[in-house]
TIMI-63205 format. One record per residue (C-alpha): residue number from 1; residue in three letters; x, y, z. Coordinates in nm, 2 decimals, padded with zeros to 4 digits. Example, Ala and Ser with C-alpha at 12.3 -4.5 7.8 and 13.67 -1.06 7.14 Angstrom:
% TIMI-63205
REC     k     r        x        y        z
REC     1   ala    01.23   -00.45    00.78
REC     2   ser    01.37   -00.11    00.71
//
This chain:
% TIMI-63205
REC     k     r        x        y        z
REC     1   met    11.81    23.29    04.48
REC     2   met    11.64    23.06    04.64
REC     3   cys    11.72    22.71    04.58
REC     4   asn    11.52    22.46    04.75
REC     5   ala    11.17    22.35    04.59
REC     6   leu    10.95    22.13    04.77
REC     7   ser    10.73    21.87    04.63
REC     8   phe    10.46    21.60    04.77
REC     9   asp    10.29    21.32    04.53
REC    10   ile    09.97    21.31    04.63
REC    11   glu    09.86    20.91    04.63
REC    12   asp    09.78    20.70    04.90
REC    13   tyr    09.98    20.39    05.07
REC    14   phe    09.82    20.11    04.89
REC    15   his    09.93    20.28    04.52
REC    16   gly    10.29    20.22    04.63
REC    17   glu    10.48    19.97    04.46
REC    18   ala    10.52    19.71    04.75
REC    19   phe    10.11    19.69    04.71
REC    20   gln    10.09    19.66    04.37
REC    21   arg    10.08    19.20    04.40
REC    22   ile    09.85    19.24    04.71
REC    23   ala    09.59    19.52    04.62
REC    24   ser    09.26    19.47    04.42
REC    25   pro    09.25    19.66    04.16
REC    26   asp    09.00    19.95    04.26
REC    27   arg    09.17    19.93    04.58
REC    28   gln    08.86    19.88    04.76
REC    29   asn    08.94    19.64    05.03
REC    30   trp    09.22    19.94    05.14
REC    31   gln    09.18    20.13    05.40
REC    32   his    09.20    20.50    05.30
REC    33   arg    09.41    20.75    05.47
REC    34   ile    09.52    21.02    05.19
REC    35   leu    09.29    21.26    05.32
REC    36   pro    09.41    21.35    05.71
REC    37   asn    09.75    21.28    05.60
REC    38   thr    09.74    21.52    05.30
REC    39   his    09.56    21.82    05.55
REC    40   met    09.87    21.78    05.80
REC    41   ile    10.06    21.84    05.53
REC    42   leu    09.87    22.14    05.48
REC    43   asn    09.81    22.29    05.76
REC    44   glu    10.21    22.33    05.78
REC    45   leu    10.26    22.46    05.49
REC    46   gln    10.01    22.70    05.56
REC    47   arg    10.11    22.79    05.93
REC    48   arg    10.48    22.84    05.74
REC    49   his    10.32    23.02    05.42
REC    50   ile    10.53    22.78    05.23
REC    51   lys    10.39    22.68    04.87
REC    52   ala    10.49    22.38    04.71
REC    53   thr    10.44    22.15    04.44
REC    54   phe    10.16    21.84    04.45
REC    55   phe    10.22    21.58    04.20
REC    56   val    09.87    21.46    04.24
REC    57   leu    09.70    21.12    04.08
REC    58   gly    09.43    21.13    03.87
REC    59   val    09.23    20.83    04.07
REC    60   val    09.30    21.07    04.37
REC    61   ala    09.14    21.39    04.19
REC    62   glu    08.84    21.20    04.10
REC    63   glu    08.80    21.01    04.39
REC    64   tyr    08.85    21.39    04.60
REC    65   pro    08.80    21.66    04.33
REC    66   lys    08.73    21.86    04.71
REC    67   leu    09.07    21.80    04.80
REC    68   ile    09.28    21.89    04.48
REC    69   arg    09.10    22.24    04.44
REC    70   glu    09.17    22.28    04.81
REC    71   ile    09.52    22.25    04.75
REC    72   his    09.53    22.52    04.53
REC    73   ser    09.33    22.72    04.64
REC    74   gln    09.61    22.75    04.90
REC    75   gly    09.83    22.90    04.65
REC    76   his    09.99    22.55    04.62
REC    77   glu    10.13    22.44    04.19
REC    78   ile    09.93    22.14    04.08
REC    79   ala    10.08    21.87    03.88
REC    80   ser    10.01    21.51    03.74
REC    81   his    10.15    21.23    03.90
REC    82   gly    10.01    20.99    03.57
REC    83   tyr    09.66    20.82    03.64
REC    84   ser    09.75    20.52    03.83
REC    85   his    10.10    20.49    03.98
REC    86   val    10.20    20.23    03.69
REC    87   pro    10.51    20.24    03.66
REC    88   leu    10.63    20.33    03.30
REC    89   tyr    10.83    19.99    03.24
REC    90   arg    10.46    19.78    03.32
REC    91   tyr    10.31    19.92    03.01
REC    92   arg    10.26    19.73    02.71
REC    93   ser    10.27    19.98    02.42
REC    94   pro    10.38    20.40    02.47
REC    95   ser    10.02    20.43    02.37
REC    96   glu    09.91    20.29    02.66
REC    97   phe    10.13    20.57    02.89
REC    98   arg    09.99    20.78    02.65
REC    99   asp    09.64    20.72    02.71
REC   100   asp    09.68    20.72    03.14
REC   101   ile    09.92    21.05    03.13
REC   102   thr    09.61    21.27    02.89
REC   103   arg    09.38    21.10    03.12
REC   104   ser    09.53    21.23    03.41
REC   105   lys    09.63    21.58    03.25
REC   106   arg    09.22    21.63    03.20
REC   107   val    09.10    21.47    03.55
REC   108   ile    09.34    21.72    03.70
REC   109   glu    09.27    22.05    03.49
REC   110   asp    08.89    21.98    03.45
REC   111   val    08.87    21.96    03.85
REC   112   ile    09.12    22.29    03.89
REC   113   gln    09.00    22.47    03.59
REC   114   glu    09.37    22.56    03.50
REC   115   arg    09.64    22.39    03.34
REC   116   ile    09.87    22.19    03.43
REC   117   leu    10.28    22.25    03.37
REC   118   gly    10.45    21.94    03.52
REC   119   tyr    10.45    21.56    03.57
REC   120   arg    10.63    21.29    03.69
REC   121   ala    10.64    20.96    03.64
REC   122   pro    10.51    20.70    03.93
REC   123   ser    10.79    20.53    04.11
REC   124   phe    11.04    20.81    03.92
REC   125   ser    11.04    20.51    03.68
REC   126   ile    11.18    20.67    03.37
REC   127   arg    11.50    20.47    03.34
REC   128   lys    11.72    20.41    03.03
REC   129   asp    11.46    20.14    02.91
REC   130   thr    11.16    20.44    02.87
REC   131   leu    11.35    20.74    02.76
REC   132   trp    11.06    20.66    02.44
REC   133   ser    10.84    20.80    02.72
REC   134   leu    10.98    21.14    02.68
REC   135   asp    10.83    21.29    02.35
REC   136   ile    10.45    21.13    02.49
REC   137   ile    10.53    21.36    02.80
REC   138   ser    10.58    21.68    02.59
REC   139   ser    10.31    21.62    02.33
REC   140   ala    10.05    21.60    02.60
REC   141   gly    10.17    21.97    02.68
REC   142   phe    10.42    21.89    02.97
REC   143   gln    10.65    22.16    03.03
REC   144   tyr    10.89    22.05    03.25
REC   145   asp    10.93    21.66    03.42
REC   146   ser    11.07    21.54    03.78
REC   147   ser    11.10    21.17    03.72
REC   148   val    11.45    21.12    03.66
REC   149   phe    11.65    21.02    03.96
REC   150   pro    12.03    21.01    03.88
REC   151   ile    12.11    20.75    04.06
REC   152   his    12.19    20.35    04.08
REC   153   his    11.84    20.20    04.22
REC   154   asp    11.71    19.88    04.19
REC   155   arg    11.41    20.01    04.06
REC   156   tyr    11.48    20.32    03.93
REC   157   gly    11.75    20.57    03.80
REC   158   ile    11.95    20.67    03.56
REC   159   pro    12.31    20.69    03.74
REC   160   asn    12.53    20.93    03.48
REC   161   ala    12.22    21.17    03.41
REC   162   pro    12.28    21.51    03.54
REC   163   thr    12.22    21.68    03.90
REC   164   lys    12.11    22.00    03.81
REC   165   pro    11.79    22.13    03.56
REC   166   tyr    11.84    22.05    03.23
REC   167   ile    11.67    22.03    02.88
REC   168   ile    11.54    21.67    02.83
REC   169   ile    11.44    21.68    02.47
REC   170   glu    11.34    22.03    02.33
REC   171   gly    11.05    22.20    02.51
REC   172   leu    11.12    21.96    02.78
REC   173   thr    11.28    22.08    03.11
REC   174   glu    11.40    21.78    03.36
REC   175   ile    11.44    21.84    03.72
REC   176   pro    11.55    21.56    03.92
REC   177   pro    11.54    21.50    04.27
REC   178   ala    11.84    21.62    04.55
REC   179   thr    12.13    21.41    04.53
REC   180   cys    12.48    21.53    04.68
REC   181   thr    12.80    21.45    04.50
REC   182   ile    13.10    21.34    04.76
REC   183   phe    13.41    21.22    04.68
REC   184   arg    13.39    21.36    04.32
REC   185   his    13.19    21.07    04.19
REC   186   leu    12.97    20.89    04.48
REC   187   arg    12.61    21.04    04.46
REC   188   ile    12.41    21.03    04.69
REC   189   pro    12.03    21.06    04.74
REC   190   phe    11.89    21.24    04.99
REC   191   gly    11.58    21.48    04.87
REC   192   gly    11.27    21.27    05.07
REC   193   gly    11.06    20.99    05.08
REC   194   gly    11.30    20.69    05.25
REC   195   tyr    11.59    20.91    05.22
REC   196   phe    11.48    21.17    05.47
REC   197   arg    11.36    20.94    05.69
REC   198   leu    11.71    20.75    05.70
REC   199   phe    11.99    21.01    05.70
REC   200   pro    11.99    21.21    06.01
REC   201   tyr    11.89    21.56    06.01
REC   202   his    12.21    21.72    06.04
REC   203   ile    12.29    21.52    05.71
REC   204   thr    12.05    21.63    05.54
REC   205   thr    12.10    21.95    05.64
REC   206   leu    12.45    21.97    05.53
REC   207   phe    12.36    21.81    05.19
REC   208   thr    12.11    22.10    05.14
REC   209   his    12.37    22.35    05.21
REC   210   met    12.64    22.23    04.99
REC   211   asn    12.44    22.22    04.72
REC   212   asn    12.29    22.59    04.82
REC   213   tyr    12.66    22.71    04.82
REC   214   lys    12.69    22.56    04.47
REC   215   leu    12.37    22.71    04.34
REC   216   gln    12.27    22.32    04.27
REC   217   pro    11.88    22.33    04.34
REC   218   asn    11.73    22.04    04.59
REC   219   ile    11.42    21.95    04.53
REC   220   phe    11.26    21.77    04.79
REC   221   tyr    10.99    21.51    04.77
REC   222   phe    10.73    21.34    05.03
REC   223   his    10.40    21.16    04.99
REC   224   pro    10.16    21.19    05.26
REC   225   his    10.22    20.83    05.38
REC   226   asp    10.59    20.94    05.52
REC   227   phe    10.40    21.08    05.81
REC   228   asp    10.16    20.84    05.91
REC   229   glu    10.26    20.56    06.17
REC   230   ala    09.94    20.35    06.16
REC   231   gln    09.98    20.29    05.79
REC   232   pro    09.88    19.88    05.78
REC   233   leu    10.17    19.71    05.64
REC   234   asp    10.15    19.37    05.76
REC   235   asn    10.10    19.18    05.43
REC   236   leu    10.42    19.34    05.27
REC   237   ser    10.74    19.14    05.28
REC   238   thr    10.98    19.18    05.51
REC   239   ile    11.21    19.45    05.30
REC   240   ser    10.89    19.63    05.14
REC   241   arg    10.81    19.68    05.55
REC   242   leu    11.15    19.81    05.62
REC   243   arg    11.13    20.03    05.34
REC   244   arg    10.81    20.18    05.46
REC   245   arg    10.90    20.18    05.83
REC   246   val    11.24    20.33    05.91
REC   247   gly    11.26    20.65    06.05
REC   248   leu    10.89    20.66    06.06
REC   249   lys    10.86    20.68    06.38
REC   250   asn    11.02    21.04    06.41
REC   251   asn    10.94    21.17    06.07
REC   252   arg    10.70    21.41    06.12
REC   253   asn    10.89    21.61    06.38
REC   254   lys    11.14    21.58    06.21
REC   255   phe    10.98    21.70    05.87
REC   256   met    10.86    22.00    06.04
REC   257   lys    11.18    22.09    06.16
REC   258   phe    11.28    22.12    05.81
REC   259   leu    10.99    22.30    05.72
REC   260   ser    11.08    22.58    05.96
REC   261   asp    11.48    22.57    05.88
REC   262   his    11.48    22.60    05.50
REC   263   gln    11.28    22.83    05.24
REC   264   phe    11.11    22.65    04.93
REC   265   ile    10.95    22.75    04.64
REC   266   pro    10.70    22.48    04.40
REC   267   leu    10.92    22.33    04.10
REC   268   arg    10.73    22.55    03.80
REC   269   gln    10.95    22.79    03.95
REC   270   ile    11.24    22.60    03.91
REC   271   ala    11.14    22.57    03.53
REC   272   ala    11.08    22.95    03.46
REC   273   glu    11.42    22.98    03.59
REC   274   his    11.58    22.74    03.44
REC   275   lys    11.41    22.86    03.11
REC   276   lys    11.59    23.23    03.13
//
C-alpha cells in the first residue's frame, strides 16, 4: 500500500492571505504567473509518471479553462479549492459559503465535464469555529475534505484532530495534511508549502518514512508559487515576505528530488481506501 498522496492548490501567488489587504478585488493590477508555474509542475509529474490531485480555485478555472482541461487530460484528479480563496472565518453567513463552493463546483465540473469529489478550504480554514461548514460541504456533493490541519497555528488548525484519514461527519471523509508525532505528543507539520521549504530535505524524508512505517498516509500539498523566485513580494509585511521567501531559492530542486525519491497517488485513492 502506498501511503503518500500528492496535491497542489491551484491559485496564483496573490490569492494568498498575505495579499488580501493590498490586492484589488479583481486582481487586475497584479502580474499573473500561474501558467508557467503550473506547467513546470505538470512537466515534472509527467516525466515521472506521477498522478496527483489539483485543488482548483473556481476563479482560476473560469480564467484558464484550457489549463484545467490540460491537467485533467493528463490523468490527474481535479478537486475544488473554493471559488475565490476566502478563508471560511471571513464569510458573513453560512449561505455565503454555500454559494461559493457550489459555484466553484459548477464551474470546475463544467470545464472538465466530470464530477469532482474533493474539497480543500482556502488556507486550511476549517477550524473549531468553522465546523459549521462540514454539513454544507457534504450537502454540496463532496465525498472528502482535506482542510483540517491537526496542529496549532495562528491562522488555522485543530490541534486535537486525528492525524490519519477519518469520518468527520457522516458521508464525509477527512484527509489531513501530513504531520509527524514525536516525543509522543508533539506534532510537527511537514507536508508541504512553507514547511517543505523550511525543513532540510533529510528531515522531511525521515518524517515521511516514519509515517510510512506506521501505515499513516502522508498528504503533501504545494502551490505553484512555492517554486517561483520571481513572484513580486515587495508590498508585503516583513513577516509575510519571510514566510514566502524562506527556502524558496532551492525549493524547485528539492521538490524534483522529492518526486524522484517517493511514490505518490491522488487523494481520491486515499478516500476510496478509507471507505473499504
